[in-house]
C-alpha positions in Angstrom: 115.5 155.7 36.9 118.2 157.4 38.9 120.8 159.4 36.8 124.6 158.9 37.7 124.6 162.2 39.2 121.7 161.7 41.7 124.3 158.8 43.3 126.9 161.0 43.7 124.9 163.0 46.2 127.2 166.4 45.8 125.6 167.9 49.6 126.5 164.9 51.4 129.8 164.7 50.1 130.1 168.5 50.7 128.7 167.5 54.1 131.5 165.1 54.8 134.3 167.3 53.9 132.7 170.1 56.4 132.3 167.6 58.8 136.0 166.4 58.6 137.2 170.2 58.7 135.4 170.7 61.9 136.6 167.7 63.2 139.9 168.9 62.5 139.2 172.4 63.8 137.8 171.0 67.3 140.3 171.3 70.2 141.9 167.7 70.7 141.7 166.2 74.3 139.2 164.3 76.1 137.1 167.0 77.3 133.4 166.1 77.1 130.3 168.5 76.5 128.6 169.7 79.8 125.2 168.8 80.5 123.0 170.7 78.1 125.2 170.1 75.5 125.1 167.2 73.0 127.3 166.4 69.7 126.6 163.5 67.6 128.4 161.9 64.9 126.5 160.6 62.3 126.8 158.9 58.7 125.3 157.9 55.4 122.1 155.9 54.8 118.5 155.2 55.8 120.2 153.2 58.8 120.9 156.8 60.4 116.9 157.4 59.9 116.5 157.6 63.8 119.3 160.5 64.2 117.4 162.2 60.8 113.8 162.2 62.4 115.1 163.1 66.1 116.9 166.4 64.6 114.0 167.1 62.1 111.2 166.8 64.9 113.8 168.3 67.6 113.0 165.5 69.8 116.2 165.6 71.7 115.6 169.2 72.6 111.7 168.2 73.5 112.6 165.3 76.0 115.5 167.6 77.6 112.8 170.3 78.3 110.5 167.7 79.9 113.6 167.1 82.3 114.0 170.5 83.0 117.0 171.0 80.4 117.7 173.3 77.3 119.9 170.8 75.3 121.7 172.4 72.6 122.6 169.9 69.8 124.8 169.4 66.9 125.5 166.5 64.5 128.5 166.1 62.6 128.5 164.1 59.6 131.3 161.9 59.0 132.0 158.4 57.2 133.5 155.1 58.5 133.7 153.9 62.0 137.6 154.9 62.4 136.7 158.5 61.7 133.8 158.3 64.6 135.9 156.6 67.0 138.6 159.2 66.4 135.9 161.8 67.0 134.8 160.3 70.1 138.0 159.6 72.0 139.4 163.0 71.0 136.5 164.5 72.5 135.0 166.3 69.2 132.1 164.4 69.9 129.6 162.8 72.7 127.9 160.3 71.0 129.4 158.3 67.9 127.1 156.4 65.3 128.8 153.3 63.8 128.5 149.5 63.3 128.8 147.2 66.2 132.3 146.1 64.9 133.9 149.7 65.8 132.0 149.3 68.7 133.4 146.2 70.0 136.8 147.7 68.8 136.7 150.9 71.3 134.9 149.1 73.7 137.9 146.8 73.8 140.8 149.4 73.5 139.2 151.8 76.2 138.4 149.2 79.1 139.9 150.7 82.4 140.3 154.3 80.5 137.5 155.9 78.7 135.0 152.8 79.0 133.0 153.2 76.1 129.8 151.3 75.8 126.8 151.2 73.7 123.8 153.7 74.0 121.1 152.3 71.7 120.8 150.4 68.6 119.6 152.1 65.3 117.3 149.2 64.3 117.8 145.9 62.3 119.1 146.1 58.7 120.2 143.6 56.3 123.5 144.5 54.8 124.2 143.4 51.5 127.7 142.8 49.7 126.6 143.8 45.9 128.8 143.0 42.9 128.3 144.2 39.3 130.7 141.3 37.9 128.3 138.2 36.9 131.2 135.8 37.6 130.7 136.7 41.2 128.4 134.6 42.8 130.0 134.3 46.1 132.9 135.6 48.1 134.7 132.5 46.8 134.7 134.3 43.4 136.8 137.2 44.2 140.0 137.6 42.6 142.8 139.7 43.0 141.3 141.9 40.3 138.1 142.8 42.3 138.0 145.8 44.7 135.5 145.7 47.4 134.1 149.0 48.7 133.5 149.6 52.3 133.5 152.5 54.8 136.4 151.2 56.6 138.7 148.6 56.0 139.0 146.1 58.6 137.2 148.1 60.9 133.8 148.8 59.7 130.9 146.3 60.4 130.7 145.6 57.1 134.7 144.4 57.4 133.9 142.6 60.2 131.1 140.7 58.8 133.2 140.0 55.9 135.9 139.1 58.0 133.4 136.7 59.9 132.1 135.3 56.6 135.5 134.6 55.1 136.2 132.5 58.7 133.0 130.5 58.2 134.5 129.5 54.8 138.2 129.5 54.9 138.6 128.9 58.6 139.3 131.4 61.4 143.2 131.8 60.5 141.9 133.0 56.9 139.5 135.5 58.3 141.5 138.8 56.9 141.6 137.1 53.7 139.7 139.5 52.0 141.0 142.8 53.7 143.6 143.1 50.5 140.8 143.5 48.3 138.8 146.1 50.2 139.2 150.0 50.0 137.7 152.5 51.9 134.8 154.3 50.1 131.6 156.5 51.3 128.5 154.9 50.8 127.3 157.5 48.0 130.4 157.1 45.8 130.8 153.4 46.2 127.0 153.1 45.1 127.5 155.3 42.2 130.9 153.2 41.1 128.5 149.9 41.2 125.9 151.4 39.0 128.2 153.0 36.4 130.6 149.9 36.2 134.0 150.2 34.6 136.1 151.0 37.5 137.9 149.1 40.0 135.3 148.6 42.3 133.4 145.6 41.4 131.8 145.1 44.6 130.3 147.1 47.6 129.2 146.1 51.2 126.7 148.9 51.9 123.8 149.6 53.7 120.3 150.8 52.9 119.3 152.6 50.6 122.3 152.4 48.4 122.2 148.7 48.0 118.6 149.2 46.6 120.0 151.7 44.2 122.5 149.3 43.0 120.4 146.3 42.6 117.6 148.6 40.8 119.9 150.3 38.3 122.4 147.9 37.4 121.3 144.6 35.8 124.5 143.2 36.4 124.3 143.7 40.5 123.7 140.8 42.0 123.5 140.0 46.4 126.8 138.2 47.0 126.1 138.3 50.8 123.8 139.4 53.1 124.6 140.1 56.7 121.9 138.4 57.9 122.7 135.0 56.8 126.0 135.5 58.7 124.8 136.8 61.9 122.2 134.1 61.8 119.3 136.5 61.4 118.1 140.1 61.9 120.6 141.9 63.9 121.2 145.7 64.9 124.9 145.9 63.0 124.7 149.9 63.4 124.7 151.3 67.0 125.1 154.4 68.9 128.1 154.6 72.0 129.6 157.2 74.2 132.4 157.1 77.0 131.7 156.7 80.4 132.4 160.2 81.6 129.6 161.3 79.1 127.1 158.5 80.9 128.2 159.7 84.1 128.1 163.4 83.9 125.2 164.0 81.6 122.5 162.0 82.7 119.7 164.4 81.6 121.4 164.9 78.2 122.0 161.1 77.9 118.4 160.3 78.8 116.7 162.6 76.6 118.7 161.4 74.0 117.6 157.7 73.9 114.0 158.9 75.1 114.1 160.9 71.7 115.4 157.9 69.5 112.6 155.5 71.0 109.9 158.3 69.9 111.9 158.7 66.6 111.4 154.9 66.2 107.9 155.1 66.9 107.5 158.0 64.5 108.5 156.1 61.7 106.5 153.2 62.4 103.4 155.2 62.3 104.2 157.6 59.5 106.6 155.9 57.0 105.7 158.4 54.6 106.6 161.5 56.5 109.9 159.9 57.6 110.6 159.3 53.9 110.4 162.7 53.5 112.4 163.6 56.3 115.2 161.5 55.1 115.0 163.2 51.4 115.4 166.4 53.0 117.9 165.6 55.4 120.4 163.9 53.2 119.7 165.9 49.9 118.7 162.6 48.3 117.3 162.2 45.1 116.7 158.6 45.4 113.3 157.4 44.3 110.9 158.1 46.7 109.1 154.6 46.0 111.9 152.6 46.5 113.2 154.3 49.7 109.6 153.5 50.9 109.9 150.0 50.3 113.4 149.8 52.3 111.6 151.5 55.1 108.5 149.2 55.2 110.3 146.4 54.3 109.7 143.2 56.7 113.9 142.7 57.3 114.0 146.2 58.4 113.2 147.1 62.1 113.7 150.7 63.5 114.0 150.1 67.3 116.4 151.4 70.2 116.9 147.9 71.7 120.0 146.1 70.4 119.5 142.6 68.9 121.9 139.7 68.0 124.9 141.8 68.6 127.0 139.4 70.7 128.1 136.6 68.2 130.0 139.4 66.1 132.0 140.3 69.4 132.7 137.0 70.5 133.8 136.1 66.9 136.2 139.1 67.1 137.8 137.6 70.2 137.9 134.2 68.7 140.4 135.4 65.8 142.2 137.9 68.0 140.9 141.3 66.8 139.8 142.2 70.4 141.6 141.0 73.2 138.4 141.1 75.9 135.8 138.8 75.3 132.2 140.0 75.8 129.6 137.6 77.4 126.7 139.7 77.8 125.0 142.8 76.8 125.9 144.2 79.8 129.6 144.2 79.4 129.4 146.7 76.3 126.3 148.5 76.7 125.5 151.1 79.4 122.8 150.1 81.7 119.4 151.6 80.7 115.8 150.4 80.5 115.1 150.8 77.3 117.9 148.4 76.1 118.1 146.1 78.9 116.4 143.1 77.3 118.3 143.3 74.0 121.2 140.9 72.9 
């Protein structure tokens, strides 16, 4: 059994606060790191395991050296697509990692300026909306008393998928119906609230492994909604993205990063046991190792850099007016690269 204190994950919480402090201390402005320097924003969860493995095995540095470049790599821990987008636009990081929803938002808002586009996928993962209130069997059962925790209200990929599900149930005009029930809470704290119960948070739209912890540790917890059901099958809900300036000015660093991620994906597939240990160390996590391995080895989970089934969310966001420009093909919102060209 996982004790409540193990879910509060004090070190990740401290890392988040430290990351925000570092972000505040960094100079504002659009300045990007020079070739040979790479600053990456990461968040919480197994969906960021590619970054954990790349950092632990120093794969970016390895591929940089193969290209004749010594790359200094820095990682900044943040929570929520809004914080990541702010860091990227301020020039505080070179690569942002967040849901595909925040990518579409930034791609739309920066067209003709910073021209933010996707770099790679972090893999396919089902995201579950979990409630600890037995009366809630679908999103139609939420009342004004329910509070749904997610990384960023109305912006995160969880928020966008919830809007998409709402539009399918109540019509496009009601797509934001559950935004008023939503609150921004980092995944570790939200998971602790769902497991403990008795707080205002009665649901959490999370990601692995937090959603699995909730289901394992609270007998009242149940899956209300799966992202795959809304998206029409397996999808790359979490991605990496950058500005056009970084893409053009740092081609060797960019390619070393993508190649490192691809190697990290193959590493996880070949040795999930070592990958699990890397995750536990990198996140100071006390999650049950067997449960973590179950997540990593799940047939619903695929670690890969090629994005899959992302376009539908962007087209939904355009249809309801969340973004002005309609994405029509992957090449509209992802940079050209052989490792992602066959994606969708």
